[in-house]
N, C-alpha and C positions, 0 to 999 in steps of 0.2 A: 420420447417426448422428453424436455428439461421441467427439471425439479423446480417444484416453487421454492423460492429466494428462502423461507423460514426453515426447510428443509436442509440449505445448504450451508446456512449461520445459523452457529448455536454458541454461547457463551460457555456452555457448559463444556462445550467439547473443545473449544481453544480461543485467545483473543486474535489470532493472527488470522490475514485471510491475502490472498495474493487476486487481484483483480484485475481486469484487463477490459478497455474497450474500443472496439474497431468503429473506423471510420466505412458507411457505406456507398458516398458519390462517387463517380470518376474522379474528381477532383481531389488531390491528397489532403487530409488535416494539416499539414504543415510539408514545408521545404518547397519542392518546384515540381509541380506537376508535369503531366505527358503533353501540355498543349502549352507550358513554358512560364505558366503563372507562378507567382513565386508567392507564394503567404506563411513563410518562414516564422515571420513574428509571433504567428498564432499558437507556438510551442513558447513563448514567452506569456500568452495571455494564461495556457494551462496549468503552467508553472505558476504562477503570481497567486493564481485562484488555489490551486490545490494546497499552496503553504499557509492561504487565508484560512480555510474551511479547517486545514489540520490545526489551528489556533482557536477555532471556535469550538470547533466538534469535542468531544471525549471519543476520538478517533487520533491518534498519533502515526504520522508519515515514518516508516521505518526506511523505505525505500522506493524511487519513481525512476521511471524513463519516459520521455516524451520523443514518440520517432515519429516518420513522416505520414502513417495511415493511424495509429495507433498509442494507446498510454499502457504503461504497465506501472501498477502501485502496488505495494504489500505495504497491509495498515495495521494498526494496533489496535483494538477497542478495550478503553480504559473506565471500564464499569464502577469502581471504586472510587473515581475521581467526580463522575458525574451523579454518585448515589450522595456523595458530601455536598455537592452545591447548594446552597441556600435559592430560597424563591426570585430572591434580586438575580442570582446570579444566574439562573436558567433564563429567565426573561429579558435578562441584558442579551445574554448570548443568543437568543433566538431574535430580537430586534436587528440583531448585525448581520442576519441572513434576511429576513421578512422586516414590515412595517407593523408585526401584531397586530392587536385588535385595540381599538379604543380604552377598553377596558385595563389593559396591562400596559398602555401608554399612562393612564393615569395612576396605576398604583405606582409606576416608578416614580413619577413626580410626587404623589402624595396618598402613600397607603391610607393616612384616614380619612382621606374624602369618598370613599367606597363604602357601601354600606355591605351588611354579612351576607347578603345574596350574592352582592357582586365579588366579594373574597370569595366565596366558595368556588365562584366561576373562574376565579385566578389562579385556584391551586388547582382545577380540573385542566386548565393549560396548560399550568405547569409539568404536572406530569407526562403529559400528551408530550408537549415539546422535552422534556426530559429523556424520553424513550425515542423520542429523533434523533436527537444529537448522540444517542449511541447509537444510531440505524446504518451500517454502511449503504443500502439503499439510499436512503436519503441524502448523504455524503455523495454519491456519485451520483444521484439526481441533480442535484445544485452544481456540481462542478460540469457536469455535460450539459445540461440546458442552458448555462451559461453561455459555453462555448459555441453551441449548436445557436444562440440567436446571435450572437455577433457575428458570425462565420456566414450564416444566412443573410443577415444585414450588408456584409460587405460583398459576398456574393449577386447580391439582389434576387433572391428565390427564396422559396419556400419548401418542406418537405422534410424527411429526417436527413440527419447528418448523422449520428449514431447507428449502428443495430439496436433492436427493439429492448435488449437488455445487455449486460455485462456479465461477462464471465468470472467466477469466483471458485477458489481453492480454498478449503481451510490446509492451515499448515499447521499439524499436531505437534510435533514436537522441534527441538532445538534445531535438529540436522535437517530438516524440511524447511525451517525459516531463512539458515543462513545459506541453505542450497537455493533459495526462490530470489531472495536479497541478491547474491551471487547472479543468477540468472540476469535480474533485472539491470543490476548496473553494468553488466556487459552485454547489453541487447546493442548499441549504439558500435559497437567492435565488429559481433557477428554480423550487424548489417552494412559493416564497411565505411558507418559513419563518422568513426573517427578509431585516432593510430593507438590510444592509451586511454584507460579510464577516465585520468585525472583532465583530458582534454575532450570528452564528450558532452556534449551542453547538453542542459536541460536534465541532469540525472542528478541524482541525490550524491552521488559516486564523488562527481566533481565537487560539490559542496564541502562535504566531510575533508577530503583531499587537503583542499585551500585553507578551511579553518585549521585542520591538523597542523602545517606547515606554519602556522604563527602562536599556536597554543606551547606555551612552556611545557605542561603534562598533558598531553594529547587524550590519553586514556581516562583522565578526570571528565565525570558527567557535565561539569558545571562549564569547561572551556571547550567543549564539542557547540555543534550547530545546534542554535535555539529550536530551532522551524522545524527540526528533523528530532526522532525518538533514540535519544543516547543509548550507546551502547555501556552498558552496567561493570562490564568486568565478566572476571569466571565466574560461573555458579559456588554459590555460598549458603549457610542454612541461613541467613536472613539477606535476600539478597534487595539491592535497591532497584526502584524503577528503571527498568531499561531492558536491552537486549543482553542477554546472558555470554556474552563474550567481550574480550576486549579491542578498542577500536583498531589500535595499531596492527593487532592479528587479523581481522579482518579485511584492513587495508591490504596486507602481505596478502591473504589469500586470494583477492581479487587481481591483484599485480601479477601474481604468480600464474593466475589462470589466464588471466587474458593474455602475457605472452605464451604461454602454450597453445592455446586457439591462433594467435598469429604466425607461430612460427611454422604450423603446416606441417607438422613431421610427425605423424598417424603411428601410436604405440611409442614414441619415444618420451618417457617422463626425466625430468632431470632429478639430478641426488638432490637436490637442496631443495626439499618438499616444507611446507609451511606447516609449523609444528600442529597448528589448530587443525589439520588434520588425522593426523596422528591421535590428538586427544576425543574428536569426533568420533576415532573409529571408522573412518572413513578410506576404501581404496583411490588413490589419485587417479587412477585411469578409471573409476567408476564416476568419481567426481566430474572429470573433464566431459564425461557422456552425460552425466545428469544435468551439468548446467549449460549445457547445448541443445539439449532437449526436452528440457522440465514440461512446457506446456503438452507436449507430444505423448509424453512417457504416463504421466498421470489426468486423472479426471477431478472428481470434487475434493476428494481428499489424500490429503499429503501424509504419510510417516511409516513409522513401523508398521509391521503386520499387527501387532498388540494396538497399537493406538486407532489403526485403520477399524479392526474389530469395535473396538470400547467405542468411538464416535459413530461409527454406523449402527449400533443397539441404542446410543442416546437420540439419535435422530430418526430412530424407526423404520430403518431401513431394511427390507425385507431380504435383501442380498447382498454379501459384502463386493464393494465396489474390487474390479479387476481393472489390468491394463490391458491392451489389445493382444498380450499373449496368454491371457487368462489366468495369470497368476496375483498373486497378493501383491498391493504396491509396497515397496520397502524403500529406505536412503540409505 
């Protein structure tokens, strides 16, 4: 039986999550289906909506890939930013998603026009919406609902477009985060939809590469793609906001992994390994297997055995999650 979402998403365990949504209809989500109908433009719908939601929610987009019948996202929940938002900021953000209500609309125009009882209601709505703007379920709900409505309208039909709920995996440590991001960015290569990471359409890696090519200092957070969660550099005592790796190291890692996948030489690992693998203490053969089988290997929690046990305790699991071989999950 699937676990409730509150038992899968916990900011006390990790702010990073891998989310997957799959289409249920015979017609493809995007691309050309078996009947020859081309709906490739829907991939742009999803990409545009995803990046827009990333600018509204306190949820950063680390990586994404929009494929023919499913989407992959790696998301980061930014609780600190949401906590520091003012009442006005929360309401304005929520009003970008919905109309809100007459009271909050009046508050934005003129707070002095509200009586004390109405002000209390405004604060009540603000805290409710602040919590929703931190909620991955609301993020995915709005993303998937808008796509489903437009697709149903285009197909002149009704009913489900997506599976009942999206799949989520908690990424408990740096190794899990970087492995999952590489897995997502390389999805089009494994699906033979692209020959190189930088030519894979509707993916985060394509945006990062294009921006890096024109940036004087690609590793600087201020010169990276603004719509994606930046790479902040190697871990330090006071880490700036961002993924704890250098951008160019990650791009090198994805490029090397993509070449190894395409070469189709089983057991053959090039001598020129990306230095980031050594720093993460990950065996290159293990890495290649991991980035090609991430979803099938892991259930809801991904990380070292210690991090798995720690997160399982916080989430109230009676049993430590295991993989299909019955051993504790490790990266």
